[in-house]
Every structure is written in structure tokens, then in C-alpha cells.
N, C-alpha and C positions, 0 to 999 in steps of 0.2 A: 599649277600647284594643286596638290591633293590635301584636303583638310579632313582629319579623322576625328569623328565625334567621340569624345570621352566624357560626356556629361555625367553619366552614372559610373562608368568603369573607372574614372579618374578618382573617385572618392569612395568606392565600394570597399568594405572591409572583409568581404567574403570572396571565395573563389568559386563561383558558379560556372556552368558551361559557357554562358554568354560572356562572363568576365574573362574566362580563359581565351576564348576566341578573339576578343578585342585586344587583349594583352599580347597574344602571340603575333597577331597581324601587325600590331604597332611595332613590335620588335623587328619583324621582317621588312616592313615598309621602310624603316630606318629614316634616312634623310629625305626620302621621297614624299613624306607626309608630315604635316604639322598638326598637332593636337589642338582641338578647339572644344568649347563647351557652350551650351545654350544657357543664357541668363534669363530666367523667367521674369525677373523684375524689370530688366531693361528691354526684354523681348528682342534680343539680338544675340549673335554669336560673338564670343570673346575668345581670345587666345588662352589656352589652358595655363593656369598659374599666373595670370595677369588680368587686368581690367581693360586691356586694350581691345577694341572692336576689330572684327575681321572685315577687310575691304575686298569682297569677292569680285572677280572679273568673270565674264561669260565663259572663258576658257578653263576656269578652275573647276575642280570637283569637290563636293562635300560627300564623304563616304561614312556610312553608319552601319553598325551591327546591333544597335541598341533598340529598345522598345520605347514607344512614346505615344502621347496623345495631346490634344489641345489643352486639356485640363492640366496635364503635367508640364507642358511647355506652352504657356499662353503666347499667342502670336505666331505659332509655328505654321498654321495654315496660311497666314498672310505671307510668310517668308517663302513657302513652297510655291505659292501662286505668283510671286514676284519674279521668279526665275533669275535670280542674281548670278547663279552658277549652275553647272550641271550636277545632277544628283545620282548617287549610287548607294545601294543598300545590300546587305546580306540578310536573307530571310530564313529564319530557323524553322518555324512550325506554326500550325494553326491549332495547337493543343487546347488553348483556352476556349475555343469555339467547339471543338469536338468532345472535350471532356470537362465541361464546366463544373460538374459535381466534385471533382478532385483538384480544382484549380483555384488559386487565390482570387476572391471576388473582384478585386481591383484589376487583375489581369483580364478576367472575363469581360469586364466593362470596357477596358481600354482596347482590346484586340481588334474589334471590327473597325474602329476609326483608324487604328494604326495600319491595318491592311488596306484601307481605302487610301490613306496617305501615300502608301507605296506605289499606287497606280500612277501617281504624278511624277515618279522618279524616272530618270532616263535609262538606268540599268539596274536590274535586280538579279542577284545570284541566290538561288535556293540551295540549301545544304544537302538536298536529296531530291530524287525525282518525285517521291511521295509528297514532299513539302511543296515542290513546284506545282504539282497538280492541285493541291489544296488551295494554293494562292490563286491560281488562274481560274479554278472553278468558283471560288468566292467572288472574284471580280465579275465573272459571267453572271452569277446569280444576282449580284447587286446592280448589274447594268452600268458599271462605272466606265467613264471614258479613259481609255488606256493610253499612256505615253510610254510605259515601261516595256523593255525587252527583258524577258525572264530566261535565265539559263541555269543549269545545274553546275555546281562546283564541288570538288572534293576537298574536305577539310584535312588539315595536317594530322598525321598519326603520331608524330614524335612529341612526346610529353615534354622533354627537354632536348636541347641540341646534343647530338652525340651519335655514335654508331649504333646500328641495330644489334639486337641479340643474335648470337649464333647458336646453333643447336648443340646442346650439351649431351654427353653420352648417357648420363643418369638423370632421370626426371627429378625435379626439385621436391622438397618436402610436401607432404599432403596438406597444403594450404589452399583454401578457396577464398578468393578476393571479390568483394562486391563494392563497386564505386558508384556513388550517386547521392544526391541530396535525400535526406530521410523524409519521405512523403509517400502518400498512397500510390501515386503514379509510378514510382520506382518499385513498388511492390515488395519491399524488404520483409514484411510480415509473412508473406507467402514463402519467400526463400528460407526464412527461419524455420517455418513448418517443415519444409523439405529436409533441411539439415537435421532437425530433431528426429525425423523419421529415419534418416540414414544412421545417425548415432544410435538409435534404438536397435537397428539391425546389426550393430557392431562395426560399422565403418568408422575408422578413426581418422579424423582430420580436424584442422583448425579453420575457423571462419573469421575472416577479417572484413569488417564493414567500415567503409570510408564515406564520410559525407556530413555536412552541417545539417542541422535540424530545421526543417521548414517551420517557421513560427506559427503558422496557421493550422497545419495538418500533421506535423511530424512528431508531436509529443508522444502519442501512443507507441510509435515505433521506438523512440528513444527509451521510453519506460520499459518496453518489452526487452530491449537489449540490456538495460540496467539490471532488471530482475534476473534475466537468464545468466548474466555474468557472475552472479552470486553463487550459482550452483554449477555452472559450466565453464571451467577454466579454458576451454578451447575457443571461447568467443572473445574477440578483441574488437574494440571500437576506436577509430581514429577520427576525431571530429574535423580537423582542418589541417592535415599534414602539408608541409611545404612540398613543392614539386619534386625535389630531390628525394625526400622520404617516400613520396608516393611512387616514384620510379623504382625505389628499392622494394616496395611492397609488390609491385608488378613482377619484378625479377624473382622474388622469393616465392611467388604463388605457383602452384601447379596448374591451376585453372581459374578463370574468372567466371563470375555468374552475373548475368544482366537480365533480371526477371521483370523488367519494365513493362508497363501496359501501353505506353505511347511515347514516341520519340520523334524528333525532327531529323536527327542524324544517327547518334549513338557513338559519341566520342570514346567512351570506355571500351567499346568493342575494338575500335581502330587502335587505341593505345595498347590494348592487350595483344593484338596481332603484331604490332610493331615490336613488342618485347618477346615475341615468339611464344606467347602463352595462349593455348586454346581457350575459347570462350563458349560457354553454354548460354544462349540468349533466347529471348522470346521470339516466337515465329510470327513476326509482324512484317508487313510489306516493306517498311523502311529498313529493317534489319536484314531482310533477305537481299537487299541491294549490296550489303557488305558481306554477308555470310556466304553467298553463293560461290565465291572464288576460293573457299577453303579455310581451314583452321577453326571453324565454328561448328557447333551442334545446335540446331534449332529445336526448341521444345514449345509445345502449345502453351500459351499463357494460362496460368492457374491450374495446369494439369500436373498434380503432384506426382503421379506415377511416371509420367514422361520425364519430368525434371529429375526425379530420384534415379531413374535409369541412366540418364545422360551424365549426371555427376558421378554415379557409381562407376561408369565406364572410364571416365577421364581420371578418376582417382585410383582405380584398381587395375586397369589394363594398361601396362607399360607400352605394349606394342601399339595399342590404339592411341595412347597419348603421343607417342613419337610420330605417328602418322599425322596427327592434327598439328603438332608443333612444327613438323617439317613443312606442311602446307602453309602455316602462318608465316614462317621465315622466308619461304620462297616467293611469297606474294609481292608484287610491286605495289608499294603504298606511297601516297604523296606525303611530303613533309610540309611544314608550315611555310617554308621558303617557296615551295611550288605553288601553294595557294596564293601567297602574296604576289608572286610573279604573274599569275593568271589575272588577278584583280588589277594589278598595275597596267598590264597590257590592255585590259578592257577599258581602262580610263586614260589611255594615252591620247 
């Protein structure tokens, strides 16, 4: 039996990248997995939606995509050391350690212990080669005793189940789509600066920004959008659209923009390519892993001229847009069912 950890994702009211990953994997695992949650008061695993405890056997797997620490889950170290079952995890990133100045303080405090806990797992799948290296280098630096085997896995590109986009003869309307939580790491303020520079040069397009507001760091970005929308009708903000609406926003976009400063994988880039939409994205090692096979334009982070040139090309050069869109559509991309099958095979 595989038990899927939904301690946070089962009660979350927002749709972050981690919540999406857990939700889609849960869908694709289907009857092969049972949802469980950690009860901090009882210091034990319970079946989700009930108070019944989980009776693990040595052949079972507990699989988690979530973040945790002993403070958040009292008794978890004891459970990990007891080895009641086999343990598997999906590792996203080490961003709280690499960029503490733009990360929620609680995440910064939790992450080292979380990464140490992962060393006691039987299998760990990192969402990119860059993340895998961050994790293994951290373990080496800490001198922890390793039990884990770490591999890289590709996340699903399909936002919702359904066929891929086919290449249309005419490019869509001049809409730029930016998807990601509003926070300094995602760098939306910089993207707004780029867009304002393009508008001042007479480039006509709409900007659609999608993402909830980070309660600790995101308010200045939300305020900037609110102020800008009063004078700029081409700016649109979608706080938390359901997946079907988000898919329509991808379909309506001519290009997506991902100006992030740090990522573990870059789901919006994959989702953009799945819908056949070129993506202008930050030239980061982790995004090069995705962009190298086509459909993307890499631009140096915070280089306004480079970003303006890339967006100007994708918005104004139909031939260039068709080339990028053709590359995106022609790429073999994994779907969430593929990701789930890989994980299930690894826990067989």
C-alpha cells in the first residue's frame, strides 16, 4: 500500500505549486494510494477524513511532496527513526536556504531540518537536476548519514486533462500571461517595468497577471498592480482562477513571461509549452533544463533591455512566434499520468 501525505494540501485554501503537485499526483495515483495526515496532537498518522490511525507494514510506502519540521509535526523524527514503513518524497527546491532574504522566515527556519529529514528516506525524487544537486550538496556539507537514493523526475505539463494545443494559422491576440504567486522571488515588479517600457514605445498588448498574494512579501506588488490598473486598462489581475479558467488564459495568450529569480522546476513554463505558447523566461540553470529543447526565449534576470527585446519579438514578429510555437508543440512533454507512473514504479 502507498499512503499519500495530505496533511497540508488536504486543508489548504490556496493553489500554490506544491498544492497543485500533490493534487495532480493524488488524482493520477487513484486507487493505488490512500490519503493520510499527520496528527500533531496524537503524534501519529491518521487516515484523511477520519480519526482512524494508520497501521503501517514494512512493505508499505509513505509518500510526501509536502514540507515539514519537528516543530510543525511533533513526533515526526521518532516516526522516521522507527522505520515502520518505507519512505518516499518529492523534493522541490532549496530556495529558502539560497534566498533567505526573499523567503518567509518560517520557511527559512524549517528548511534545513526538512532537508536533513529527507536523508532518512528510502527514495527521493528531485523535480530538476538543479534541485537534486542542491539537496545532495547540502547533505554532503552537513555530513549526514544517507539512506536516500535521489533521482530526477519530470513533472507533468498538462494543467488539466485533455489534448495538447495544435498550431493555429494565426497567432492569438497580443496578450502576455504571467503566472506565479505575487512575491519578490517571482519578480513581477520587474516584469511590470518591462511592460511599461514597451507600452511607452508604442507596443500594444495586454498583461494578465495570475497569482495569489504572498502575505509576507507580496503586498507591494499587489498595490503596484492596483495603482497601475487605474490608468492602464491593458493590465488584468486574476487572483485565484480555477484550473479551467487558467487553461483558457494560457490558450488566449500569445506569449507567457516568467521573470522569476529562483525556481525548483518552473511549472508555468511547462504548462505554457503544453499549450503551444512560447515562453520568455529567466536564464537560470533550472529553467535552461526546460528551455533548451525549444519554444522558449531565455533572458538574463533583471536585464530590462534583454526582456524588452524578447517580448517585442514574440509580440511583433509573427514568423518568430510561429517558429517558437512550433517548437513548443513538437516537444515531447510528460503529463501527470507519466509522473505518477514513474513514482509508482519506483515504489513497487
